[in-house]
N, C-alpha and C positions, 0 to 999 in steps of 0.2 A: 348612857348605857348605850345608846346607839352605836357611837364610835368605837367604844370598845368591843362591842359584840362585831362589827366590820372587821377590826383587827384581828380578833379571835378567829373569825371566819377565815381572812385571809392566810393567817398564820398556820391555820389547819390545812388550806388548800396547798399552801406551799410544801407543808410536811408531807403531803401525798403525793406531790409532785416528785420531791426528792427522794422518797422511798420507791418510785417506779421510774427513775431515770438513773442514767449514770453521771457523776461527778468526774472530774478531770483535773487537771495541772492547775486550774485557777484556785480550785480548794485546796490542793496540795500545798501550793505555796503559800496562800492564806493561813491555813493551819500553822505553819512555821513562823512566819513573819508576825502573826497575832500572838502567839505564845511568847516569842522573844523580846517584841517591843510594846505590847500591852495596846495593841490595836483593835478596834472594832472590827468585827469580821466583814460586815457589809461594806464599808469604806476599803478595807483591804483588797476583797474581791473587785470592787468598782476600778481601783487603781491598777491591779492586774490583769482586768478583762480584756482591755483593747490590745494589750501585747500577748496576751494567750490567744485571742481571735487570729491577729496577724501570725503568730507561730504555727496556729492550726489549719490555717487557711493554704498553706503549701501544696502544690500540685505534686510535689516530688519530695515527700518527708524522709528524714533519715531512715526510719522505721515507723512502720503502721501500727496503731494501737492492736492489742490482741484481744482485750476482754470483750469488747462489743461486736467482735466478728466481722471487722472492716475488711472488705476485700479489695478496695480501692480507695483513694482518697475522696472522702464526700464532704469533708468541712466546707470547702469554700462555696459549694452549691447550696449547702443548708443556709450559711451566713447570708448567701444572696437572696435566699426565700424568706429569712427572717427580715433581712432589710427592707425587701419589699412589703412585707406584710405590717413593719413599724412605721412606714412611710419616710425612710432614709432618702436622701437625695439622688444617691446612686445605689443600684442594687447588686452591692457586693461586699465583700468583707470590709473594704476600706470605707465603703457608705455606712455600714453598721458602725464601725469604729468611730468615725466623724460624729454621728448621731450620738453615742455615747458620750464622746467628750463634750458636746454640746449639753446633754443632761446634765453632766457632771458640773460643767460651770454654773448653770444655771442654778443648780443646787448647792453650789458653793462646798462642793467636794473637792478635796486635792486631787490633782493631776498625777502627783508622784508623790513617793514615799518621804523625798526631800521635803517638799511641801507640806507633808503631814507631819514634819518635825524629828523624823528619824533622823538622829545624830550621823552624820558621813563615816566617820572612822568606826563606830560600833556597828554600822551596818557593814562595811567592807571586811572587818575582822570577823564578822560572822559568815559572810557569805559562802564560805566553803559549806559549813555546816548546815545553812540553811538549805542549799543545793543538794546535798546529799541527803538529807531529812526529808526533805520534798520528794527526791526521786523514791524512797521508801514508804511514802505514804500511802495508804490503802487507796485513795483516789486515782492515784498516778496510772495504775493499770487500765483503768475506763478511757482514759483519754485517746482521742482518735488518731491522734500522731504520738507515738511512744517517744518520751523525750530521753536523750542522753542527759547527764550530770550537767556537763558544760553548757547544753543549751538552757536548761532551767536557770543556769548561771546568768547567761546572756538576758533572759526575761527579766530577771530580779535587776540586773543593773539598768535595763531600760526601764523598769518601772522606778527606780530610784531617780535617774537622771533626766527621763523623758526620751522616748525614741529618737528625736530630732539630735540628740548629742551623738547619736551613733552613725548618723546619715551623712 
């Protein structure tokens, strides 16, 4: 009963946090990928998160997010604060991304959707639809950087092949 009670408290706290915060394109994209490829939402978010952090950390976004009333790019500073709080090796978005990758490796979580077993041709055939549907997802408006459909497609490709494939 102890572990179950702890899990339920954790789930309740997470639910309260979600109800009082804004979600963004990590969830917009995860909703589409999970529905199309029957992937667990947590794993899908984990694979997307480093690429979304990298995207959001831009100091000169194509367009600022509109829902949370951001007046200037704040994501990079906020990621730096999170990186410091969680003990990342460097206190910036890249340090946070590196720490997330390290945790994913320790937990044996796939780093890409290719590693997760998503068929490449199915993924590429669905790419346009996934990008457009993610753009229309209710969570997209709350992202600190408002994406173009082409930018969502780029995040999806990096999440499938790994960012290294595009460097």
